[in-house]
C-alpha positions in Angstrom: 40.3 -14.0 -223.5 39.6 -16.0 -226.5 41.3 -13.4 -228.7 44.4 -13.6 -226.6 44.5 -17.4 -226.7 44.2 -17.3 -230.5 47.0 -14.8 -230.8 49.3 -16.8 -228.5 48.8 -20.2 -230.1 47.0 -19.9 -233.3 47.6 -23.4 -234.7 46.1 -25.4 -231.8 43.4 -23.0 -230.8 41.9 -22.5 -234.3 41.8 -26.2 -235.0 40.1 -26.8 -231.6 37.5 -24.0 -232.4 36.9 -25.6 -235.7 35.9 -28.8 -234.0 33.2 -27.2 -231.8 29.8 -28.3 -233.1 27.4 -25.7 -234.3 24.9 -26.6 -231.6 27.4 -25.7 -228.9 28.0 -22.3 -230.5 24.2 -21.7 -230.7 23.8 -22.8 -227.1 26.6 -20.4 -226.0 25.0 -17.5 -227.9 21.6 -18.4 -226.4 23.0 -18.4 -222.9 24.7 -15.1 -223.5 21.5 -13.5 -224.8 19.5 -14.8 -221.8 22.1 -13.5 -219.4 22.2 -10.1 -221.1 18.4 -9.8 -221.0 18.4 -10.8 -217.3 21.0 -8.1 -216.5 19.2 -5.4 -218.5 15.9 -6.4 -216.8 17.6 -6.0 -213.4 18.9 -2.6 -214.4 15.4 -1.5 -215.4 14.0 -2.8 -212.2 16.7 -0.8 -210.2 15.5 2.3 -212.0 12.0 1.7 -210.8 12.4 0.3 -207.3 14.7 0.8 -204.3 17.6 -1.6 -203.9 16.3 -3.1 -200.7 13.2 -4.3 -202.5 15.2 -6.0 -205.2 18.0 -7.4 -203.3 16.1 -10.6 -202.2 15.8 -11.6 -205.8 19.6 -11.5 -206.3 20.0 -13.5 -203.0 17.5 -16.0 -204.4 20.1 -16.9 -207.0 22.0 -18.8 -204.4 19.0 -21.1 -203.7 18.3 -21.6 -207.4 22.0 -22.3 -208.1 22.1 -24.9 -205.4 18.8 -26.5 -206.6 19.9 -26.7 -210.2 23.3 -28.0 -209.3 21.6 -30.8 -207.4 18.9 -31.5 -210.1 21.1 -31.3 -213.2 24.6 -32.4 -211.9 23.9 -34.3 -208.7 26.2 -31.9 -206.8 24.8 -31.5 -203.3 26.3 -28.5 -201.4 28.5 -29.6 -198.6 28.4 -28.2 -195.0 30.7 -25.3 -195.7 28.8 -24.2 -198.8 25.5 -24.4 -196.9 26.9 -22.3 -194.1 28.2 -19.7 -196.6 24.9 -19.6 -198.4 23.1 -19.1 -195.1 25.4 -16.3 -194.0 24.9 -14.5 -197.3 21.1 -15.0 -197.2 21.0 -13.8 -193.6 22.9 -10.7 -194.6 20.5 -10.0 -197.4 17.5 -10.5 -195.1 19.1 -8.2 -192.5 19.7 -5.6 -195.1 16.1 -5.7 -196.2 14.8 -5.5 -192.6 17.2 -2.6 -191.6 16.6 -0.5 -194.7 13.1 -1.5 -195.6 11.6 0.6 -192.9 13.5 3.7 -193.5 11.7 6.0 -195.9 13.5 6.7 -199.1 14.1 10.3 -200.2 11.5 10.0 -202.9 8.9 8.9 -200.4 9.8 11.8 -198.1 9.4 14.3 -200.9 6.1 12.8 -202.0 4.8 12.9 -198.4 5.8 16.6 -198.1 4.0 17.5 -201.3 0.8 15.8 -200.2 
């Protein structure tokens, strides 16, 4: 997107980018690296464990996002946000409960070998 903005209005965008402090660029690169490492770690985890085992960790992001928005920005979730988070979390818990008891194909094959 940034490339398209630079192409559309080069004079204003380039001067604005030149005013961004080095610390902000370093923070943006740090955040991008941490996010990339997090996604790659989740992909590696998905190779090693079934999805129903790992899905609660992604649903936990809701709780942490709400916590950090309250701690860092003073933004408390309103009633509708809380209801939405509860619905999403309940769906995740339901998925874990429904699929957590069904043996995966790998478990079935291992049991047949033994």
